[in-house]
C-alpha positions in Angstrom: -3.4 -28.0 8.9 -2.1 -28.3 5.5 -4.4 -28.6 2.6 -3.2 -30.5 -0.2 -3.5 -30.9 -4.0 -4.0 -28.7 -6.7 -7.2 -26.5 -6.2 -8.9 -24.4 -8.6 -10.9 -21.4 -6.7 -12.7 -18.1 -7.9 -11.5 -15.4 -5.9 -13.0 -11.7 -6.2 -16.4 -11.0 -6.3 -18.2 -7.8 -6.7 -21.4 -6.4 -5.3 -22.3 -3.8 -2.6 -20.4 -4.3 0.7 -23.5 -4.2 2.9 -26.0 -6.5 0.7 -27.2 -9.1 2.3 -24.2 -12.3 1.0 -25.7 -15.2 -0.7 -25.0 -18.7 1.1 -21.8 -20.1 -0.2 -22.4 -23.5 -1.8 -21.3 -26.4 -0.1 -17.5 -27.2 -0.7 -17.4 -30.5 -2.6 -15.2 -33.4 -2.0 -11.6 -32.7 -3.4 -11.0 -34.7 -6.3 -7.5 -35.0 -7.2 -6.3 -37.3 -10.0 -2.8 -38.6 -9.0 -0.3 -38.9 -11.3 3.8 -39.7 -10.8 4.5 -35.9 -12.0 4.0 -33.4 -9.1 0.7 -31.6 -8.7 1.7 -28.6 -6.2 -0.6 -26.3 -3.8 -2.2 -23.4 -5.5 0.5 -21.2 -4.7 3.4 -22.6 -6.1 3.5 -21.6 -9.6 5.8 -19.7 -12.1 6.8 -16.0 -11.2 5.6 -16.9 -7.3 6.9 -14.9 -4.5 8.4 -17.2 -1.8 8.5 -15.9 1.9 11.8 -15.3 3.2 13.6 -15.5 6.3 11.1 -18.2 7.7 11.3 -22.2 7.1 9.8 -22.8 3.9 6.9 -25.4 3.4 6.4 -26.6 -0.2 3.6 -29.7 -0.5 1.4 -31.4 -3.1 0.7 -34.9 -4.4 2.0 -37.5 -6.5 1.5 -41.2 -6.8 1.7 -43.2 -2.9 5.0 -44.2 -2.1 6.6 -41.8 -4.5 10.0 -40.6 -3.5 9.6 -36.5 -4.2 12.8 -34.5 -4.4 12.6 -31.0 -4.2 15.7 -29.0 -5.8 15.5 -25.2 -5.0 18.6 -22.3 -4.5 21.3 -25.2 -3.4 18.8 -27.2 -1.3 17.7 -30.6 -2.0 14.8 -32.1 0.2 13.4 -35.4 0.0 9.8 -36.8 1.2 7.6 -39.7 0.5 4.2 -39.6 -0.5 2.1 -41.1 1.9 -1.3 -43.2 0.8 -3.3 -40.2 -0.3 -0.3 -39.3 -2.7 0.2 -36.3 -0.4 3.8 -35.0 0.2 5.5 -32.1 2.0 9.2 -30.5 2.5 10.1 -28.0 4.7 13.2 -25.7 2.8 15.5 -24.2 5.2 15.5 -20.4 5.8 16.5 -18.3 2.4 17.0 -14.4 2.3 15.4 -12.0 -0.3 18.2 -9.9 -2.4 17.6 -6.4 -1.3 16.3 -4.2 -4.6 17.8 -1.0 -5.7 14.6 0.6 -6.2 11.0 -0.8 -6.7 11.4 -0.9 -10.5 14.1 -3.3 -10.3 13.6 -6.7 -11.7 15.1 -9.4 -9.5 16.6 -12.6 -11.0 14.2 -15.5 -10.6 15.1 -19.0 -9.5 13.8 -22.4 -10.8 12.4 -25.2 -8.1 12.9 -28.6 -9.7 10.5 -31.3 -8.2 11.6 -34.7 -9.2 8.9 -37.6 -8.2 10.2 -41.4 -8.7 8.6 -44.6 -8.3 9.2 -48.1 -9.6 11.9 -47.1 -12.0 9.9 -44.4 -13.3 10.6 -40.5 -12.7 8.8 -37.5 -13.6 10.1 -33.9 -13.4 8.3 -30.7 -13.0 10.1 -26.9 -12.7 8.4 -23.9 -11.4 10.2 -21.2 -12.7 11.1 -17.3 -12.0 10.5 -17.3 -8.5 12.0 -14.6 -6.2 12.4 -14.5 -2.0 10.4 -12.0 -0.7 7.8 -10.8 1.5 3.8 -12.3 1.0 0.7 -10.5 2.2 -2.5 -12.2 2.7 -5.3 -9.6 1.6 -8.9 -10.2 2.7 -12.4 -9.1 3.5 -15.0 -7.8 1.2 -15.9 -5.4 -1.6 -13.8 -2.4 -0.5 -10.4 -4.4 -0.5 -11.9 -6.6 -3.6 -12.3 -3.4 -5.7 -9.3 -3.5 -8.6 -7.2 -0.7 -10.1 -9.5 -1.2 -13.2 -8.8 1.6 -16.1 -5.9 3.9 -15.9 -6.4 7.5 -15.2 -9.5 7.2 -13.1 -9.3 10.7 -11.4 -11.4 9.5 -8.1 -9.8 5.8 -7.5 -6.6 7.1 -7.6 -3.6 9.5 -8.4 -3.1 10.4 -11.9 -0.4 8.2 -13.5 -0.8 5.3 -11.1 -1.2 2.7 -13.5 0.6 3.8 -16.3 3.9 4.0 -14.1 3.6 0.7 -12.4 6.2 -1.1 -13.9 7.5 -3.1 -10.7 8.7 -6.5 -11.6 9.1 -7.2 -8.0 5.4 -6.5 -7.1 3.2 -10.0 -8.0 -0.2 -10.9 -7.6 -1.3 -14.4 -6.9 -4.8 -14.8 -9.5 -6.2 -18.0 -7.9 -9.2 -17.9 -10.3 -6.4 -19.0 -12.9 -3.6 -20.6 -10.8 -1.2 -18.1 -11.8 1.1 -15.2 -10.5 0.9 -12.0 -12.5 3.9 -9.7 -12.6 2.7 -6.1 -11.8 3.1 -3.9 -15.3 0.5 -1.0 -16.4 -1.3 -4.0 -18.4 -1.7 -6.2 -15.1 -2.0 -3.5 -12.7 -5.4 -3.0 -13.1 -6.4 -5.9 -11.9 -4.8 -5.5 -8.6 -7.1 -4.8 -5.4 -6.7 -0.8 -5.2 -5.9 -1.1 -1.1 -3.3 -4.2 -1.8 -1.5 -2.3 -4.9 -0.8 1.0 -2.7 -0.4 -0.8 0.3 2.4 -3.0 -1.2 4.1 -0.4 -3.6 4.5 1.9 -0.4 6.0 -1.0 1.8 8.1 -2.0 -1.3 9.4 1.6 -1.5 10.6 1.7 1.9 11.8 -2.0 2.9 12.9 -2.7 -0.9 12.2 -6.3 -0.9 10.1 -8.4 -3.5 6.0 -8.4 -2.5 3.6 -10.9 -3.1 -0.2 -10.3 -2.6 -2.9 -13.2 -2.3 -5.9 -11.3 -2.5 -9.3 -13.4 -1.1 -11.9 -10.8 -0.8 -15.9 -11.2 -1.5 -18.5 -8.2 -2.0 -21.0 -8.0 0.3 -19.3 -11.0 2.6 -19.9 -10.6 6.2 -17.0 -11.8 8.5 -18.9 -15.6 9.7 -18.1 -16.6 6.3 -14.4 -16.4 7.1 -14.3 -17.7 10.4 -12.4 -21.3 11.1 -12.8 -21.8 14.9 -15.4 -22.7 17.6 -17.9 -21.1 18.6 -18.5 -20.0 15.2 -18.9 -22.3 12.2 -16.4 -22.9 9.3 -17.6 -20.4 6.7 -17.7 -21.1 3.2 -15.5 -18.3 2.0 -12.7 -19.9 4.6 -13.1 -23.1 3.1 -13.4 -22.4 -0.5 -11.1 -19.5 -1.0 -9.0 -19.5 1.8 -8.0 -23.1 3.0 -6.0 -23.9 0.0 -3.6 -21.3 0.5 -3.0 -22.2 4.5 0.4 -23.1 5.1 1.9 -20.9 2.5 4.7 -19.0 4.0 3.5 -15.5 4.4 4.9 -12.1 6.4 1.3 -11.1 7.5 -2.4 -10.2 6.4 -4.2 -7.2 5.9 -7.8 -7.0 6.3 -10.7 -4.7 5.4 -14.6 -5.8 6.1 -17.2 -4.7 8.5 -19.8 -3.1 6.6 -21.8 -6.2 6.5 -21.4 -6.4 10.4 -21.7 -2.7 10.9 -25.0 -3.7 13.4 -22.9 -5.7 15.4 -21.5 -2.6 17.1 -18.9 -4.0 19.7 -20.2 -7.6 19.2 -17.6 -7.6 16.0 -14.8 -7.5 18.4 -14.9 -11.4 19.4 -15.4 -12.5 15.8 -12.6 -10.3 14.5 -10.5 -12.0 17.4 -11.3 -15.5 16.4 -10.6 -14.6 12.9 -7.2 -13.7 13.6 -6.6 -16.3 16.2 -8.0 -18.8 13.9 -6.1 -18.0 10.9 -2.7 -18.4 12.8 -3.7 -21.8 14.4 -4.1 -23.3 11.2 -1.2 -21.8 9.5 1.0 -23.4 11.9 4.1 -21.0 10.4 7.5 -21.5 11.5 9.1 -19.2 12.7 12.9 -18.3 12.4 14.8 -17.3 15.7 17.5 -14.9 14.3 15.0 -13.3 11.5 12.5 -11.1 13.6 10.1 -12.2 11.4 6.9 -13.8 13.4 6.1 -17.1 12.8 2.5 -19.0 14.0 1.6 -15.4 15.2 1.9 -13.6 12.0 1.0 -10.1 11.8 -2.7 -8.8 11.0 -3.4 -5.2 10.4 -6.7 -4.1 9.3 -8.7 -1.2 8.2 -11.3 0.8 10.6 -14.3 1.5 8.7 -14.6 4.8 7.0 -17.7 7.6 7.4 -20.7 6.8 5.5 -23.8 8.8 5.2 -24.5 11.8 7.2 -23.7 12.7 10.8 -26.2 15.0 12.8 -25.3 17.7 15.2 -28.1 17.2 17.3 -26.2 14.6 19.6 -23.4 15.3 20.9 -23.3 12.2 22.4 -22.7 10.3 19.3 -22.7 6.6 19.1 -24.6 6.4 15.7 -23.7 4.2 12.9 -20.2 3.0 13.1 -18.9 4.4 15.9 -19.2 1.1 18.0 -18.0 -1.2 15.4 -14.9 1.1 15.3 -14.4 0.6 19.2 -14.2 -2.7 18.1 -11.5 -2.8 16.0 -9.8 -0.7 18.5 -10.0 -3.0 21.2 -8.9 -6.2 19.2 -5.7 -4.3 18.9 -5.1 -5.8 22.4 -3.8 -8.7 20.5 -0.2 -8.8 19.9 1.3 -8.3 16.3 -1.6 -6.3 15.3 -2.3 -2.8 13.8 -4.9 -0.3 12.5 -5.4 1.9 9.7 -7.8 5.0 10.6 -9.9 6.4 7.4 -12.9 8.3 9.3 -11.4 11.2 6.7 -11.9 9.6 3.6 -15.5 8.1 3.3 -18.4 9.0 1.4 -22.1 9.1 1.5 -21.9 5.7 -0.2 -20.6 2.1 0.8 -17.8 2.3 -1.5 -15.3 5.4 -1.2 -13.2 5.9 -3.8 -10.3 6.7 -2.1 -8.1 3.5 -1.1 -4.7 5.1 -2.1 -4.9 6.8 1.2 -6.4 3.5 2.9 -3.4 1.6 1.5 -0.6 3.7 2.2 -2.0 4.4 5.9 -2.1 0.4 6.1 1.7 0.4 4.8 2.5 2.9 7.5 1.1 0.9 10.3 3.1 -2.4 8.9 6.5 -0.2 8.2 6.6 0.9 11.8 5.2 -2.5 13.8 6.6 -4.9 11.5 9.6 -3.6 9.5 11.2 -1.5 12.2 10.9 2.0 10.4 10.5 4.1 14.2 10.6 7.2 12.2 7.4 6.5 10.2 4.2 7.4 12.0 0.9 5.6 12.1 -2.6 6.7 12.9 -2.5 8.3 16.3 -4.8 6.3 18.9 -6.1 6.9 22.1 -4.1 6.0 25.3 -5.4 7.6 28.4 -6.8 10.7 29.8 -6.7 13.0 33.2 -9.6 15.0 34.2 -8.3 18.2 35.9 -10.6 20.9 37.1 -12.9 21.9 33.9 -10.9 20.2 31.5 -9.6 16.5 30.3 -6.3 16.4 28.6 -6.2 13.4 26.3 -3.1 11.5 25.2 -2.4 9.8 22.0 0.3 7.4 20.6 1.9 8.3 17.2 1.7 12.0 18.3 5.4 12.5 19.2 5.9 14.9 16.6 2.6 17.4 17.6 -0.9 17.3 16.6 -2.7 19.8 14.5 -6.3 20.3 13.0 -6.5 20.0 9.5 -8.8 19.3 6.5 -8.7 16.5 4.0 -9.4 16.8 0.3 -9.0 13.8 -2.4 -5.7 12.2 -2.3 -3.9 15.3 -1.0 -2.1 15.6 2.4 -4.4 17.2 4.7 -4.1 20.9 4.8 -3.7 22.7 8.5 -6.7 24.7 9.4 -5.2 26.2 12.9 -7.9 28.7 13.7 -10.7 26.4 12.9 -12.8 24.8 15.8 -11.9 21.2 15.9 -15.4 19.1 15.1 -17.2 16.5 16.5 -15.6 17.1 19.8 -17.8 16.3 22.7 -17.5 16.4 26.8 -20.1 15.0 29.4 -21.0 16.6 32.5 -21.7 14.9 35.9 -25.2 14.9 35.4 -24.3 12.6 32.5 -25.4 15.4 29.6 -23.1 15.6 27.0 -22.2 18.7 25.2 -20.2 20.0 22.2 -16.8 21.2 23.3 -13.9 22.8 22.3 -10.2 21.4 21.8 -6.9 22.8 22.4 -3.6 21.4 21.4 -1.0 20.9 23.5 2.2 19.5 22.0 0.9 15.9 21.7 -2.0 16.3 24.0 -5.8 17.2 23.5 -7.3 19.6 26.2 -11.0 19.4 26.0 -13.2 21.9 28.0 -16.8 23.5 27.3 -18.1 26.7 29.1 -21.1 24.9 30.0 -19.7 22.3 31.8 -17.7 22.6 35.3 -17.0 19.1 36.2 -16.6 17.0 33.4 -16.6 13.3 33.6 -15.8 11.9 30.1 -15.1 13.0 26.2 -15.8 11.7 22.8 -14.3 12.5 19.5 -15.7 11.4 16.3 -18.0 9.0 17.7 -20.4 9.2 15.1 -21.4 7.7 11.6 -19.7 10.0 9.5 -17.2 12.9 11.1 -16.1 14.9 8.4 -14.6 18.9 8.1 -11.9 20.0 10.5 -10.2 16.8 12.1 -7.5 16.2 14.3 -4.0 14.9 12.9 -0.6 14.4 13.7 2.0 16.6 12.0 2.6 14.1 9.7 -1.1 13.9 8.3 -2.2 10.7 9.6 -5.6 10.9 11.1 -6.1 10.7 14.9 -8.9 7.6 15.6 -12.4 7.9 17.1 -12.3 7.5 20.8 -14.6 7.7 24.0 -13.2 7.8 27.4 -16.1 6.2 29.3 -17.9 3.2 27.9 -19.5 2.9 24.5 -23.1 3.1 24.8 -25.1 6.5 24.0 -27.2 6.9 27.7 -23.8 7.1 30.3 
């Protein structure tokens, strides 16, 4: 379904992630004053990034019965406004001009919209448009959190803002109905996760990037859903629906803190969000571009650690262990990916390090959506075999080998080969859990314990806040938490 007309809406709110969100106000009926001059939908503004390599819808309103002609990059498309004044055209597939570097300034083009009726004509123009890849960035406050002031040592590496001269990186400010071109002055307003995600993708893919950030602090996932058996949420209605139909390459999602207690019950909700958004977007595919259409990619953040874990319960299952499993299970949907963040958590709800979060999302997207097969994403459990008193565990994205390492700040994890791998447990035949030893064998982990002769299961990082000496691939990407048998704590 396409939303019509010019809609102004507020976008990023702040607040604690775990706080109970305030009920969203009821959506008011859309009141559009129709004029002959075209009123385009929210994203069609000066400096916009338009999605390349797929048929591109453009829509808005004029007077009922008006003949509307959209001219852009050598194309002319015409439609007639219906009885409500709504019109829509679809431009043919266009390609982005490859950037020479992230600092390259692409030449913008102008879209002209002519509306004619009863001998009168109104001409509108949208300027400095570039073709590229548009990413929807949604969630709650850990996605909403902005770069803010330059040089904040806890929030991102030094000079991230003062060097942010990226003319081909642009953010849609929905609250003001305008696209902002990234500069040291405007970068402070961009979501930290979205900024570092886009900067890394752009560095590798060398394509203009557009970011549409719709994130609300403290919001639960229910407020973003749009299909049965769930009610349509207020944030979906107010913030997301005005963007539905705008050409996008995909979406990134960072939410779940407000749904932590759902555990594995979060999985059907996340699946509903992904399938529901894809359904209404009705994105037209391009047969030869390799860019997905209706089933656009969605990559999400598996929640980081919070608080402090105890060593008293090797079985784990506390805190965010089971909602993390819900993210892992959602990867069964096609065109999905996940960034693991267990090693960059904090005692509180807002871990300052969003740099690594954005980069890990970017690595997942670059590998799966842009075809950079030499870039590894976070390794995830793929299977295990029990042999004697050991359990041999396999992972993807570990073809270059695994390592034990410790992460500090924004630096790559430091290998600690002589350290014991922490938060690794093994289950005996009698059902009891014991802390275990882990031996790395190339791309596999061999789990054992001197106290367990007949093991039946293994778990790693299956707790609220695993930290210390953790498991990584040789490229410095953290291995995701796993449990090889069921997900409760009483097996």
